[in-house]
N, C-alpha and C positions, 0 to 999 in steps of 0.2 A: 612514672612511665619512662622507659628507655627511648631516647630519641633515635630516629633513623635518618640517614641521608636521603634527600636534602632537608636541612632544618635551618632555613634562613633566619639570621638574626638571633640565634640561640646557641649558647656554648654547649657543644655536644662532646661528652667524654668518650674517648675511643679506647685508650689504654690507661693503665694506672698513672702514667705521667704525661699523656698527650690528649688534648682536647682541640676541637676545631670550631671556628666560626666561619660560616660560608657567606661570602659576599654575594649580594643580589645583582650579579652581572652576568647572567647566562648568555651563551652565544655559541656559534659554531666552533670557535677556537677555545672557548672557556668551559664548554660543557654546561654543567649546572651553575657554574660560577667559580670564583677563585677561592681556594681554601686558605685561610689564615690559621696557622697552628699555634697553640699556646701550650708550652711545656713547663711542668713544675713537678717536683716530688710531692707526694701526699703531705699535706700540712704546711707546705711552704707558702709564705705570703708573696714571695717574688715569683716572677715567671719570665720565660724567654719566648719571644714572639718570632715566628717564622713567616716572612712575607706579609706585612700589614695590608697589602692589596691596593685596590683602586683608590682614587682621590674622592672618596665619598664620606662625608662627615658622619653619617649615621653608623656606618660600618666601623670607622676608625674610633668613634666614641665607644662603641660596644667592645672593641678589642681593648682599649685603654682601661675600661671598667673591670676587666677580668682580674686585675691585681696590680701590684707594683712591678712595672716592666723593667727588669734589670738589664736586658739586652735584646736587641733585634738582629736577626740574621736574615740574609737574602739569598734565595736559591739561584736567581738569574735576573737579567736586565729587563725582561718584557714588562710593559707598563701596567698590565693587570696585576702584577705582583709588586711594582715599585712606585707607581704614581703617587701613592699616599705617604711616601717616606718622610718628606720634609714636614708635612702637616703633623704626622704622627710623632716625629722628633720634637716639634714645638709643643705638642700636647703633653708628652710624657717626660721629655728630657733624656730618654734612654739612648745610649750609644747604639749606633747602627753599623754593622759590619757586613761586608760582601767581598766577592772576588775582585770586583772593579773598584778602584778609588773613586769613581764617579758617584757612588752611592754611600760613601762613608759619611757619618755624622757623629760629632763628638770627637774626643781624642782617641781615635781608633786606628787600627792597621788593617790592610786587606787580609782576608781569610786565606790560609795556606793549607794545601793538601796534607792530610795526616795530623793536623792540629787537633788537640783535645781541649774542649772548652768545658769547664765545670761551672755551672750557674743554676740557681733555683733548685739545687739539690739533684740536678740531672747532669750526666756525663754525655757530651755530644762530640762525636768524631767527624771532622770535616773530610769529605771524600770528593775529589775533583772528578766530575762526570760530564765533560764537554760532549757536544754533538748536537743536541737540540739548539743550543747556542754555545759560543766559545767559553762563556763564563759560567756555565751551569755547574752547580754544586749539589751534592746530596749530604744529608746529615744522618749519621748512624747512631742509634740509641741501643740500649741493651736488648730491647725487644722489637724494634721497628726501625725502618729507614724512611726518612723524609726525602722524597725523590724529586720535588719540584715538578717540572714538566718532562723530565727524562723518562719517567714511567707514570702513566695516568691510571685513574681508577677504572676506566673503561676505554675501549678503542686503543689506538696506537698514537704515537707521538709524531708530530710534524717536525721536520728538521728545517730550521730557518736558513735559507740560502745566503743570507747576509753574512753570517759567520758560523753557521752550523757545518758539520762535517760527518759524513757517514762513517769514514774510517775511525774518527774519534768516538762516534756513537757506539760502534761495535766494541771498541776497547772498553768504553764505560759500562756497557752491559756485562762484559766479563768481570769487571771490578765489582759491580753490584751483585752478580751471582755469588761471588765469593763472600762479600761482606754481609749479604742479606739472607743467607740460608736460614730458614726457620724464623725469619723476622717479618713482621707485617709491613706492607707498603702503606705509607701515609703520603698520598700524592698531592700535587698542586691543584688538581681538578678531579672530581669524581670521588666515589667512596673508597674507603680503605680496602685493601686486598690482603688475604691471609699470609701468603708466602712470597717474598721478594724473588727468590731464586726461581720459583716456578713461573712467575710472570716473565722474568728475564728470558727464560727458555722459549716461551711463546713469542715474545717480542723478536728474539733473534731469528727464529724460524720464519716468522712473518716477513721480517726485513729482507732476509736472504731470498725468500720466494719472490718478493716484489722486485728485488734486484735482478733476478733471473728473468722475470717478465720484461723488465726494461731493456735488458740486453737482447732478448728475443725481438722486442719491438725495433731496436736499432738495426738488427739483422734484416728486418723486413723494410723499414722506412729509410734506412741509410744512416751512416754514422753522424751526419750533420743534422739530424732531426731536431726540431725545436721542442722544448719541454712540453708545450700544450699538445703538440702532435702525439707525443708519447703518452700523455695523460689520456687522450681520446682513445688511444689504442689499448692501453693497459687497464684503464678504469671505466671502460664502456658500460659496465654493469653497476656503476656507483652513481648515486644521485649527483646530478650536475652542479648542485649547490656546493658540493664538497670538492669540485675540481680545482678551484683556486688554492685550497690547502694542499691538495695532491700535487699540484704544480710546484709548490715550494719543495716538497720532498723529492720530486722527480729531478729538480735542478741539482740537488745535492747528490742524488744517485748518478746522474750523468757526469758530474764532476768527478765522482769516485771512479767510475768506469774509465773515464778518459785519462785519469792519472795512474791507473793500475793496469 
């Protein structure tokens, strides 16, 4: 029987070279949970793990049991993707690479935009896609793009006001549209989506519509309006439980408008 999302604790094959193990950490920010991706060519005993996920032994054990982990790659710094890194490195000995030196384990170097990694029979191109966070990366395969939290399986992405940037995010969407035409989205949360470029166009339209709404709110509320004032104005029809997440994105939208 073919598994469907969500399939907690079970390795679900999605493409010829990509399978996913879903962490059991559902929430407003994580949707059904964090996706840990396992990449390998058919017949390869080695694998590449993308985002081992939270610090939960059962999940990390299940990921480690999928094969000989030759390499671990990290999409971005958020703890639901990285909290288990040290434990996973101790468990497998696999080198861990990321954009930030804070997450490197083993004798490794930070990942570089445009770098091509050949491991477990799979060719992986590193694509810098900041915006959700400053260190966000995507990984381009022959038939799919692993997008971390830059593109999700459903809904839209929250931009982290700590180091996220709407300007960077819009540029990253342009890069993903070009790199992902005809390729599946393998997201950090949610189910896979058939065409990266199609999703990018939806995301861009949505983001620009929200930006226009924020600008209109400032025209009515005043240029010095606080983020939550704008949220109440723009997201009045949205469940109030989602307002804290909306506030994060509004802060980055206000920063964008005030800089441009």
